[in-house]
MARMIVO-341209 format. One record per atom (N, C-alpha, C, CB): atom name; x, y, z; residue number from 0; residue in one letter. Coordinates in Angstrom, 1 decimal, padded with zeros to 4 digits. Each point is the difference from the previous one (the first is absolute). Glycine has a CB too. Layout:
BEGIN
atom_u_v_w_seq_type
CA_X_Y_Z_NUM_A
...
//
This chain:
BEGIN
atom_u_v_w_seq_type
N_000.8_-001.2_000.0_0_M
CA_-000.8_001.2_000.0_0_M
C_000.9_001.3_000.0_0_M
CB_-001.8_-001.3_001.2_0_M
N_002.8_001.2_-000.4_1_L
CA_000.9_001.2_000.1_1_L
C_000.7_000.2_-001.3_1_L
CB_000.3_-000.4_002.5_1_L
N_000.1_-000.6_-003.2_2_E
CA_000.7_000.1_-001.3_2_E
C_-001.0_000.6_-001.0_2_E
CB_001.5_-002.0_000.5_2_E
N_-002.8_001.6_-000.4_3_W
CA_-001.0_000.6_-000.9_3_W
C_-000.1_001.5_000.2_3_W
CB_-001.2_-002.2_-000.1_3_W
N_001.1_002.6_001.4_4_L
CA_-000.1_001.4_000.3_4_L
C_001.2_000.8_-000.4_4_L
CB_-001.4_-000.6_001.9_4_L
N_002.6_000.0_-001.7_5_N
CA_001.2_000.7_-000.4_5_N
C_000.0_000.2_-001.6_5_N
CB_001.3_-001.0_002.0_5_N
N_-001.8_000.1_-002.7_6_A
CA_000.0_000.0_-001.4_6_A
C_-001.1_000.9_-000.6_6_A
CB_001.0_-002.3_000.0_6_A
N_-002.1_002.4_000.7_7_H
CA_-001.2_000.7_-000.6_7_H
C_-000.4_001.3_000.6_7_H
CB_-000.7_-002.3_-000.5_7_H
N_001.2_002.7_001.7_8_I
CA_-000.3_001.3_000.5_8_I
C_001.0_001.0_-000.5_8_I
CB_-000.9_-001.1_002.1_8_I
N_000.3_002.1_-002.9_9_A
CA_000.9_001.0_-000.6_9_A
C_-000.2_001.3_000.7_9_A
CB_-000.2_-001.2_-002.2_9_A
N_001.0_002.1_001.8_10_Y
CA_000.0_001.4_000.6_10_Y
C_-001.4_000.6_-000.1_10_Y
CB_002.4_000.3_-000.5_10_Y
N_-003.1_-000.5_-000.6_11_W
CA_-001.3_000.6_-000.2_11_W
C_-001.0_-000.5_000.9_11_W
CB_000.6_000.4_-002.3_11_W
N_-000.5_-001.6_002.8_12_H
CA_-000.9_-000.5_001.1_12_H
C_000.0_000.9_001.2_12_H
CB_000.3_-002.4_-000.9_12_H
N_001.0_002.7_001.3_13_W
CA_000.1_000.9_001.1_13_W
C_-000.6_001.4_-000.2_13_W
CB_002.1_-001.3_000.6_13_W
N_-001.9_001.8_-001.8_14_L
CA_-000.5_001.3_-000.4_14_L
C_-001.5_000.0_000.0_14_L
CB_002.0_000.4_-001.4_14_L
N_-002.6_-001.5_000.9_15_V
CA_-001.5_-000.1_000.0_15_V
C_-000.5_-000.1_001.5_15_V
CB_000.0_-001.1_-002.3_15_V
N_000.7_000.3_003.1_16_L
CA_-000.4_-000.2_001.4_16_L
C_000.1_001.4_000.7_16_L
CB_000.8_-002.4_000.0_16_L
N_000.3_003.1_-000.3_17_G
CA_000.1_001.3_000.7_17_G
C_-001.0_001.0_-000.4_17_G
CB_002.4_-000.4_000.0_17_G
N_-002.8_000.4_-001.3_18_L
CA_-001.1_000.9_-000.5_18_L
C_-001.3_-000.4_000.6_18_L
CB_001.3_000.4_-002.1_18_L
N_-001.6_-001.7_002.2_19_L
CA_-001.2_-000.4_000.6_19_L
C_-000.1_000.4_001.5_19_L
CB_-000.1_-002.0_-001.6_19_L
N_001.2_001.8_002.3_20_L
CA_000.0_000.3_001.4_20_L
C_-000.2_001.5_000.2_20_L
CB_001.4_-002.0_000.5_20_L
N_-000.7_002.8_-001.2_21_V
CA_-000.1_001.5_000.1_21_V
C_-001.4_000.4_-000.4_21_V
CB_002.5_000.3_-000.5_21_V
N_-003.1_-000.9_-000.5_22_T
CA_-001.3_000.4_-000.4_22_T
C_-001.0_-000.5_001.1_22_T
CB_000.6_-000.2_-002.5_22_T
N_-000.4_-000.9_003.1_23_A
CA_-000.9_-000.6_001.0_23_A
C_000.0_001.0_001.2_23_A
CB_000.4_-002.4_-000.8_23_A
N_000.6_003.1_001.0_24_E
CA_000.0_001.0_001.1_24_E
C_-001.1_001.0_000.0_24_E
CB_002.5_-000.3_000.1_24_E
N_-003.0_000.5_-001.3_25_I
CA_-001.1_001.0_-000.2_25_I
C_-001.3_-000.6_000.7_25_I
CB_001.0_000.8_-002.2_25_I
N_-001.1_-002.1_002.2_26_F
CA_-001.2_-000.6_000.6_26_F
C_000.1_-000.5_001.4_26_F
CB_-000.5_-000.7_-002.3_26_F
N_001.7_000.7_002.8_27_V
CA_000.3_-000.5_001.4_27_V
C_000.7_001.2_000.8_27_V
CB_000.2_-002.5_-000.8_27_V
N_-000.7_002.7_002.0_28_S
CA_000.6_001.1_000.8_28_S
C_001.2_-000.6_000.7_28_S
CB_-002.2_001.2_000.2_28_S
N_003.0_-000.3_000.2_29_G
CA_001.2_-000.4_000.9_29_G
C_001.3_000.4_-000.6_29_G
CB_-001.4_-001.8_000.8_29_G
N_001.5_001.9_-002.1_30_F
CA_001.2_000.5_-000.7_30_F
C_001.2_-001.0_000.2_30_F
CB_-000.7_002.3_000.3_30_F
N_000.3_-003.6_-000.3_31_V
CA_001.1_-001.1_000.2_31_V
C_000.2_-000.7_-001.4_31_V
CB_-000.6_-000.3_002.4_31_V
N_-000.5_000.1_-003.1_32_L
CA_000.2_-000.7_-001.3_32_L
C_000.8_000.8_-000.9_32_L
CB_-002.2_-001.1_000.3_32_L
N_002.2_002.4_-000.2_33_F
CA_000.8_000.8_-000.8_33_F
C_001.5_-000.4_000.1_33_F
CB_-001.7_001.9_000.2_33_F
N_002.2_-002.1_001.0_34_W
CA_001.4_-000.3_000.3_34_W
C_000.3_-001.4_-000.5_34_W
CB_000.0_001.6_002.0_34_W
N_-000.9_-002.5_-001.9_35_F
CA_000.2_-001.4_-000.5_35_F
C_000.1_000.1_-001.5_35_F
CB_-001.2_-001.0_001.9_35_F
N_000.4_001.8_-002.5_36_G
CA_000.0_000.2_-001.5_36_G
C_001.3_000.7_-000.4_36_G
CB_-002.5_000.1_000.0_36_G
N_002.9_000.9_000.7_37_L
CA_001.3_000.7_-000.3_37_L
C_001.1_-001.0_000.1_37_L
CB_-000.9_002.1_000.8_37_L
N_000.9_-003.0_000.2_38_A
CA_001.1_-001.0_000.1_38_A
C_-000.1_-001.0_-001.2_38_A
CB_-000.1_000.2_002.5_38_A
N_-001.1_-000.5_-003.0_39_A
CA_-000.1_-000.9_-001.1_39_A
C_000.5_000.7_-001.3_39_A
CB_-002.0_-001.1_001.1_39_A
N_001.7_002.4_-001.2_40_L
CA_000.6_000.7_-001.2_40_L
C_001.5_000.1_000.1_40_L
CB_-002.1_001.4_-000.1_40_L
N_002.6_-001.3_001.3_41_L
CA_001.5_000.0_000.1_41_L
C_000.5_-001.3_-000.4_41_L
CB_-000.2_001.7_001.9_41_L
N_-000.4_-002.8_-001.5_42_M
CA_000.4_-001.3_-000.4_42_M
C_-000.1_-000.2_-001.5_42_M
CB_-000.7_-000.9_002.2_42_M
N_-000.3_001.4_-002.8_43_G
CA_-000.1_-000.1_-001.5_43_G
C_001.2_000.7_-000.7_43_G
CB_-002.5_000.0_000.2_43_G
N_002.9_001.2_000.3_44_V
CA_001.1_000.7_-000.6_44_V
C_001.3_-000.8_000.3_44_V
CB_-001.2_002.2_000.3_44_V
N_001.3_-002.7_001.0_45_L
CA_001.2_-000.7_000.4_45_L
C_000.2_-001.3_-000.8_45_L
CB_-000.2_001.0_002.3_45_L
N_-000.9_-001.7_-002.5_46_T
CA_000.1_-001.3_-000.8_46_T
C_000.2_000.2_-001.5_46_T
CB_-001.4_-001.1_001.7_46_T
N_001.0_002.3_-002.1_47_L
CA_000.3_000.4_-001.4_47_L
C_001.5_000.2_-000.2_47_L
CB_-002.3_001.1_-000.2_47_L
N_003.0_-000.5_001.2_48_A
CA_001.4_000.3_-000.1_48_A
C_000.9_-001.2_000.4_48_A
CB_-000.6_002.3_000.5_48_A
N_000.1_-003.1_000.5_49_V
CA_000.9_-001.1_000.5_49_V
C_-000.9_-001.3_000.0_49_V
CB_001.4_001.6_001.4_49_V
N_-000.7_-002.7_-001.7_50_D
CA_-000.7_-001.3_000.0_50_D
C_000.1_-000.5_001.5_50_D
CB_000.5_-000.5_-002.5_50_D
N_-001.7_000.4_003.2_51_I
CA_-000.1_-000.4_001.4_51_I
C_-000.9_-001.2_000.1_51_I
CB_000.4_002.4_000.8_51_I
N_000.0_-003.4_000.0_52_P
CA_-000.9_-001.1_000.2_52_P
C_-001.3_000.4_000.7_52_P
CB_002.0_-001.5_000.2_52_P
N_-003.1_000.8_-000.5_53_F
CA_-001.3_000.4_000.4_53_F
C_-000.1_000.1_001.6_53_F
CB_-000.9_-001.0_-002.1_53_F
N_001.6_000.0_002.7_54_T
CA_000.0_000.0_001.5_54_T
C_000.6_001.3_000.6_54_T
CB_000.1_-002.6_-000.1_54_T
N_001.0_003.0_-000.5_55_L
CA_000.6_001.2_000.4_55_L
C_-000.8_001.2_-000.3_55_L
CB_002.2_-001.1_-000.3_55_L
N_-002.9_001.0_-000.9_56_Q
CA_-000.9_001.1_-000.3_56_Q
C_-001.1_000.2_001.0_56_Q
CB_000.4_-000.4_-002.4_56_Q
N_-001.0_-000.7_002.9_57_L
CA_-001.0_000.1_001.0_57_L
C_000.5_000.5_001.3_57_L
CB_-001.1_-001.9_-001.0_57_L
N_002.3_001.5_001.4_58_I
CA_000.6_000.5_001.2_58_I
C_000.3_001.5_-000.1_58_I
CB_001.0_-002.3_000.4_58_I
N_-000.5_002.7_-001.5_59_L
CA_000.3_001.4_-000.2_59_L
C_-001.3_000.9_000.0_59_L
CB_002.1_-000.7_-001.3_59_L
N_-003.1_000.1_000.6_60_W
CA_-001.3_000.7_000.0_60_W
C_-000.6_000.2_001.4_60_W
CB_-000.4_-000.9_-002.3_60_W
N_000.5_-000.2_003.1_61_A
CA_-000.6_000.1_001.3_61_A
C_000.8_001.0_000.9_61_A
CB_-000.7_-002.4_-000.2_61_A
N_002.1_002.3_000.0_62_F
CA_000.8_001.0_000.8_62_F
C_-000.3_001.4_-000.4_62_F
CB_001.8_-001.8_000.2_62_F
N_-001.8_002.1_-001.5_63_A
CA_-000.3_001.3_-000.5_63_A
C_-001.4_000.5_000.4_63_A
CB_001.5_-000.4_-002.0_63_A
N_-002.4_-000.5_002.0_64_S
CA_-001.4_000.4_000.4_64_S
C_000.0_000.5_001.5_64_S
CB_-001.0_-001.6_-001.7_64_S
N_001.6_000.7_002.5_65_V
CA_000.0_000.4_001.4_65_V
C_000.8_001.2_000.3_65_V
CB_-000.2_-002.4_000.5_65_V
N_001.4_002.6_-001.3_66_A
CA_000.8_001.2_000.2_66_A
C_-000.8_001.2_-000.4_66_A
CB_002.1_-001.3_-000.5_66_A
N_-002.8_001.3_-000.6_67_F
CA_-000.8_001.1_-000.5_67_F
C_-001.1_000.4_001.1_67_F
CB_000.4_-000.7_-002.4_67_F
N_-001.1_-000.3_002.9_68_V
CA_-001.0_000.2_001.0_68_V
C_000.6_000.6_001.3_68_V
CB_-001.4_-001.9_-001.0_68_V
N_002.5_001.4_001.4_69_V
CA_000.7_000.6_001.2_69_V
C_000.4_001.4_-000.2_69_V
CB_000.8_-002.3_000.6_69_V
N_-000.2_002.6_-001.8_70_I
CA_000.4_001.3_-000.3_70_I
C_-001.2_001.0_000.0_70_I
CB_002.0_-000.9_-001.4_70_I
N_-003.1_000.4_000.8_71_W
CA_-001.2_000.8_-000.1_71_W
C_-000.5_000.3_001.5_71_W
CB_-000.6_-001.1_-002.2_71_W
N_000.5_000.1_003.0_72_V
CA_-000.6_000.2_001.3_72_V
C_000.9_000.8_000.9_72_V
CB_-001.2_-002.2_-000.2_72_V
N_002.5_002.0_000.1_73_K
CA_000.9_000.6_001.0_73_K
C_000.5_001.4_-000.5_73_K
CB_000.8_-002.2_000.7_73_K
N_-000.7_002.4_-002.0_74_S
CA_000.6_001.3_-000.5_74_S
C_-001.0_000.9_-000.7_74_S
CB_002.1_-001.2_-000.2_74_S
N_-002.8_000.7_-000.8_75_I
CA_-000.8_000.8_-000.8_75_I
C_-001.4_000.3_000.6_75_I
CB_001.2_-001.0_-002.0_75_I
N_-001.9_000.1_002.5_76_K
CA_-001.4_000.2_000.5_76_K
C_000.0_001.0_001.1_76_K
CB_-000.5_-002.3_-000.7_76_K
N_001.4_002.3_001.7_77_P
CA_-000.1_001.0_001.1_77_P
C_000.1_001.4_-000.5_77_P
CB_000.9_-001.7_001.5_77_P
N_-000.3_001.9_-002.7_78_R
CA_000.2_001.4_-000.5_78_R
C_-001.2_000.5_-000.7_78_R
CB_002.4_-000.4_-000.2_78_R
N_-003.3_-000.6_-000.2_79_W
CA_-001.2_000.4_-000.7_79_W
C_-001.1_000.4_001.0_79_W
CB_000.6_-001.5_-002.0_79_W
N_-001.0_002.7_002.0_80_K
CA_-001.1_000.4_000.9_80_K
C_-001.3_-000.1_-000.7_80_K
CB_001.5_001.5_001.2_80_K
N_-002.4_-002.1_-000.4_81_D
CA_-001.4_-000.2_-000.5_81_D
C_-000.7_001.4_000.2_81_D
CB_-000.1_-002.5_000.5_81_D
N_-000.1_003.2_-001.6_82_R
CA_-000.6_001.3_000.1_82_R
C_-001.5_000.0_000.0_82_R
CB_002.0_000.9_-001.1_82_R
N_-002.6_-002.1_001.0_83_T
CA_-001.5_-000.1_000.0_83_T
C_-000.4_-000.3_001.4_83_T
CB_-000.1_-000.8_-002.4_83_T
N_-001.2_001.1_002.7_84_T
CA_-000.6_-000.3_001.3_84_T
C_-001.1_-001.0_-000.1_84_T
CB_000.7_002.3_000.8_84_T
N_-000.8_-002.9_-002.0_85_A
CA_-001.1_-001.0_-000.2_85_A
C_000.1_-001.1_001.0_85_A
CB_-000.1_000.6_-002.4_85_A
N_-001.1_-000.9_003.1_86_G
CA_000.0_-001.0_001.0_86_G
C_000.6_000.3_001.3_86_G
CB_000.0_-001.5_-001.9_86_G
N_000.4_002.8_002.1_87_M
CA_000.7_000.3_001.2_87_M
C_-000.7_001.2_000.6_87_M
CB_002.2_-000.9_-000.9_87_M
N_-003.5_000.9_001.1_88_A
CA_-000.8_001.1_000.5_88_A
C_000.5_000.5_001.3_88_A
CB_-001.9_-000.8_-001.2_88_A
N_002.1_000.0_002.2_89_Y
CA_000.4_000.4_001.3_89_Y
C_001.4_000.6_000.0_89_Y
CB_-001.4_-001.8_000.9_89_Y
N_002.4_001.1_-001.6_90_E
CA_001.3_000.5_000.0_90_E
C_000.1_001.4_-000.8_90_E
CB_000.8_-002.4_000.1_90_E
N_-001.7_002.5_-001.1_91_A
CA_000.1_001.2_-000.8_91_A
C_-000.6_001.2_000.7_91_A
CB_-000.2_-001.4_-002.0_91_A
N_-000.8_001.2_002.9_92_L
CA_-000.7_001.1_000.6_92_L
C_000.6_000.4_001.3_92_L
CB_-002.0_-000.8_-001.2_92_L
N_002.3_-000.2_002.1_93_V
CA_000.5_000.4_001.3_93_V
C_001.3_000.8_-000.1_93_V
CB_-001.1_-002.1_001.0_93_V
N_001.1_003.2_-000.3_94_G
CA_001.1_000.9_000.1_94_G
C_-000.1_001.2_-001.0_94_G
CB_001.3_-002.0_000.6_94_G
N_-002.3_001.9_-001.5_95_Q
CA_-000.2_001.1_-001.0_95_Q
C_-000.6_001.2_000.7_95_Q
CB_-000.3_-001.7_-001.9_95_Q
N_000.7_002.9_001.4_96_V
CA_-000.5_001.3_000.6_96_V
C_-000.9_000.6_-001.0_96_V
CB_002.1_000.3_001.5_96_V
N_-003.3_000.1_-001.1_97_G
CA_-001.0_000.7_-000.9_97_G
C_-000.5_001.3_000.6_97_G
CB_-000.6_-002.3_-000.9_97_G
N_-000.1_003.0_000.1_98_L
CA_-000.5_001.3_000.4_98_L
C_-001.5_-000.1_000.2_98_L
CB_001.8_001.2_-001.3_98_L
N_-002.4_-000.7_002.4_99_V
CA_-001.4_-000.1_000.3_99_V
C_-000.8_000.9_-001.0_99_V
CB_000.5_-000.5_002.5_99_V
N_-001.5_-000.1_-003.2_100_L
CA_-000.9_000.8_-000.9_100_L
C_-001.3_000.3_000.7_100_L
CB_001.1_-001.1_-001.9_100_L
N_-001.6_000.1_002.7_101_E
CA_-001.2_000.2_000.8_101_E
C_000.3_-000.4_001.4_101_E
CB_-001.5_-000.5_-002.0_101_E
N_001.2_001.5_002.9_102_S
CA_000.3_-000.2_001.4_102_S
C_-000.9_-001.1_000.6_102_S
CB_000.7_002.4_000.2_102_S
N_-000.3_-003.0_000.9_103_N
CA_-000.8_-001.0_000.7_103_N
C_-000.6_000.7_001.2_103_N
CB_001.5_-001.9_-000.8_103_N
N_-001.6_003.2_000.8_104_A
CA_-000.6_000.7_001.2_104_A
C_-001.4_-000.3_000.1_104_A
CB_001.6_001.8_-000.3_104_A
N_-002.0_-002.3_001.5_105_G
CA_-001.4_-000.4_000.3_105_G
C_-000.4_-001.3_-000.6_105_G
CB_-000.5_002.4_000.0_105_G
N_001.4_-003.1_-000.6_106_R
CA_-000.3_-001.4_-000.6_106_R
C_001.2_-000.8_000.1_106_R
CB_-001.8_000.9_-001.6_106_R
N_001.7_-002.2_001.3_107_S
CA_001.1_-000.9_000.1_107_S
C_000.9_-000.1_-001.2_107_S
CB_-001.4_-001.3_001.6_107_S
N_000.9_001.7_-002.8_108_R
CA_000.7_-000.1_-001.2_108_R
C_000.3_001.3_-000.7_108_R
CB_-001.0_-002.3_-000.2_108_R
N_002.0_002.3_-000.6_109_G
CA_000.3_001.1_-000.9_109_G
C_000.6_-000.5_-001.3_109_G
CB_000.4_001.5_002.0_109_G
N_000.1_-000.5_-002.8_110_R
CA_000.7_-000.4_-001.3_110_R
C_001.3_000.6_000.0_110_R
CB_-002.2_-000.2_-001.2_110_R
N_003.2_-000.6_000.6_111_L
CA_001.3_000.5_-000.2_111_L
C_000.5_-000.2_-001.4_111_L
CB_000.5_-000.4_002.4_111_L
N_000.5_001.1_-002.8_112_K
CA_000.6_-000.1_-001.3_112_K
C_001.5_-000.2_000.1_112_K
CB_-001.9_001.4_-001.0_112_K
N_002.4_-002.3_000.2_113_F
CA_001.5_-000.3_-000.1_113_F
C_000.5_000.8_-001.2_113_F
CB_-000.2_-002.3_001.1_113_F
N_001.5_002.7_-001.0_114_P
CA_000.6_000.8_-001.1_114_P
C_000.0_-000.8_-001.3_114_P
CB_001.4_001.2_001.6_114_P
N_-001.3_-002.5_-001.5_115_A
CA_000.0_-000.9_-001.2_115_A
C_-000.9_-001.1_000.3_115_A
CB_002.4_000.6_-000.7_115_A
N_-003.1_-001.2_-000.4_116_P
CA_-000.9_-001.1_000.3_116_P
C_000.7_-001.2_000.6_116_P
CB_-001.4_000.8_-001.9_116_P
N_000.8_-001.4_002.8_117_I
CA_000.5_-001.2_000.6_117_I
C_-001.1_-001.1_-000.2_117_I
CB_001.4_001.2_001.8_117_I
N_-001.0_-002.3_-002.4_118_L
CA_-000.9_-001.1_-000.4_118_L
C_-001.1_000.6_-000.8_118_L
CB_000.5_-001.2_002.1_118_L
N_-000.2_002.1_-003.0_119_G
CA_-001.0_000.5_-001.0_119_G
C_-000.9_001.2_000.5_119_G
CB_000.1_-002.3_-000.9_119_G
N_000.0_002.6_002.2_120_E
CA_-000.8_001.1_000.5_120_E
C_000.8_001.0_000.7_120_E
CB_-001.8_-001.6_000.3_120_E
N_001.5_002.9_-000.4_121_D
CA_000.7_001.0_000.7_121_D
C_-000.9_000.6_001.2_121_D
CB_001.3_000.6_-002.1_121_D
N_-002.6_-000.9_002.1_122_E
CA_-000.9_000.5_001.1_122_E
C_-000.5_-001.3_000.7_122_E
CB_-000.6_002.1_-001.3_122_E
N_000.6_-002.0_002.6_123_W
CA_-000.4_-001.1_000.9_123_W
C_-000.8_000.5_001.1_123_W
CB_002.0_-001.3_-000.6_123_W
N_-002.9_000.4_001.1_124_T
CA_-000.7_000.3_001.3_124_T
C_000.9_-000.4_001.1_124_T
CB_-002.3_-000.4_-001.1_124_T
N_002.3_001.2_002.2_125_F
CA_000.8_-000.3_001.2_125_F
C_-000.8_000.0_001.2_125_F
CB_002.0_000.9_-001.2_125_F
N_-001.5_-001.5_002.2_126_I
CA_-000.5_000.0_001.4_126_I
C_001.1_000.4_000.9_126_I
CB_-001.7_-001.8_-000.4_126_I
N_001.4_002.9_001.3_127_C
CA_001.1_000.5_000.9_127_C
C_-000.7_000.2_001.3_127_C
CB_001.3_001.1_-001.9_127_C
N_-000.6_-001.5_003.0_128_A
CA_-000.5_000.2_001.4_128_A
C_000.1_001.5_000.3_128_A
CB_000.7_-002.3_000.7_128_A
N_000.3_003.0_-001.2_129_A
CA_000.1_001.4_000.3_129_A
C_-000.7_000.8_-001.1_129_A
CB_002.2_-000.4_001.2_129_A
N_-002.7_001.6_-000.9_130_E
CA_-000.6_000.8_-000.9_130_E
C_001.0_000.7_-000.9_130_E
CB_-002.0_000.4_001.5_130_E
N_001.9_-000.5_-002.8_131_V
CA_000.9_000.7_-000.9_131_V
C_-000.7_001.0_-000.9_131_V
CB_001.5_-002.1_000.1_131_V
N_-000.8_003.1_-000.5_132_A
CA_-000.7_001.1_-000.8_132_A
C_000.5_-000.2_-001.5_132_A
CB_-000.1_001.6_002.0_132_A
N_-000.7_-000.9_-002.8_133_I
CA_000.4_000.0_-001.5_133_I
C_001.4_000.6_-000.1_133_I
CB_-002.5_000.2_-000.7_133_I
N_003.3_-000.8_-000.1_134_G
CA_001.4_000.4_-000.2_134_G
C_001.0_-000.6_000.9_134_G
CB_-001.0_002.1_-000.7_134_G
N_000.5_-002.8_001.8_135_D
CA_001.0_-000.7_000.9_135_D
C_000.6_-001.2_-000.7_135_D
CB_-001.3_000.8_002.0_135_D
N_002.5_-001.2_-001.6_136_R
CA_000.6_-001.2_-000.6_136_R
C_-000.2_-001.1_001.0_136_R
CB_001.7_001.4_-001.3_136_R
N_-002.0_-002.6_000.8_137_V
CA_-000.2_-001.2_000.8_137_V
C_000.8_-001.1_-000.6_137_V
CB_-002.4_000.7_000.7_137_V
N_002.8_-001.7_000.2_138_R
CA_000.8_-001.1_-000.4_138_R
C_-000.9_-001.3_000.2_138_R
CB_002.2_001.2_000.7_138_R
N_-002.2_-002.1_-001.6_139_V
CA_-000.7_-001.2_000.0_139_V
C_000.7_-001.0_001.0_139_V
CB_-000.9_000.4_-002.4_139_V
N_000.1_-001.0_003.3_140_T
CA_000.5_-001.0_000.9_140_T
C_-000.5_-001.3_-000.2_140_T
CB_000.3_001.8_001.7_140_T
N_-001.5_-001.9_-002.3_141_D
CA_-000.7_-001.3_-000.2_141_D
C_-001.1_000.1_-001.0_141_D
CB_000.6_-000.7_002.4_141_D
N_-001.2_-000.4_-002.7_142_I
CA_-001.1_000.0_-001.0_142_I
C_-001.2_-000.7_000.7_142_I
CB_001.5_000.0_-002.0_142_I
N_-002.7_000.6_001.9_143_S
CA_-001.2_-000.6_000.6_143_S
C_-001.1_000.0_-001.1_143_S
CB_000.6_000.8_002.3_143_S
N_-000.7_-002.0_-002.9_144_G
CA_-000.9_-000.1_-001.2_144_G
C_000.5_000.8_-001.1_144_G
CB_-001.9_-000.4_001.5_144_G
N_001.1_001.4_-002.0_145_N
CA_000.4_000.9_-001.1_145_N
C_000.4_001.3_000.6_145_N
CB_-001.6_-001.1_-001.5_145_N
N_001.7_001.3_002.8_146_A
CA_000.5_001.2_000.6_146_A
C_001.4_-000.1_000.5_146_A
CB_-002.4_000.6_000.6_146_A
N_003.1_000.5_-000.5_147_L
CA_001.4_000.0_000.5_147_L
C_-000.1_000.5_001.4_147_L
CB_001.0_000.3_-002.3_147_L
N_-000.3_-001.0_003.2_148_M
CA_000.2_000.5_001.4_148_M
C_001.2_001.0_000.0_148_M
CB_-001.0_-002.2_001.0_148_M
N_000.8_003.4_-000.6_149_V
CA_001.1_001.0_000.0_149_V
C_000.2_000.7_001.3_149_V
CB_-000.5_000.3_-002.4_149_V
N_001.7_000.3_002.5_150_V
CA_000.3_000.9_001.2_150_V
C_000.5_001.3_-000.6_150_V
CB_000.5_-002.0_001.6_150_V
N_-000.6_003.1_-000.8_151_P
CA_000.5_001.2_-000.5_151_P
C_001.5_-000.1_-000.2_151_P
CB_-001.8_001.3_001.2_151_P
N_002.3_-000.6_-002.2_152_H
CA_001.5_-000.1_-000.3_152_H
C_000.7_001.2_000.5_152_H
CB_-000.5_-001.4_-002.0_152_H
//
């Protein structure tokens, strides 16, 4: 079987596998298949240049795949900042400072506005234990349903 693989696996098999894995990354989340595909493309180029036994090709491909993933996780990924707040409502809102548009004087709720939209909205309903006036700045401390819990800033 190994002799058959040595005789019949050509460089273009690795290139096709690499393209399939890189393309499959579109449909699978995690950004891991990309690195396996990149390692397969590297093997395709390497086997085009040098005649390597298939067993060694598999070992080199596995090593390159793991190396690419480790480099990604340890070096590249930490430098990429996720600038979106999708799915992170609590983390995106807590700590934000907004301007009071409608006071909560005589009632429990008011409205505030952020300088830039957060989670697609720039105006939010808020609840504050202290009375705040129009134009005051408030800081978000928690979320209660669709209202923000705030304190004067």
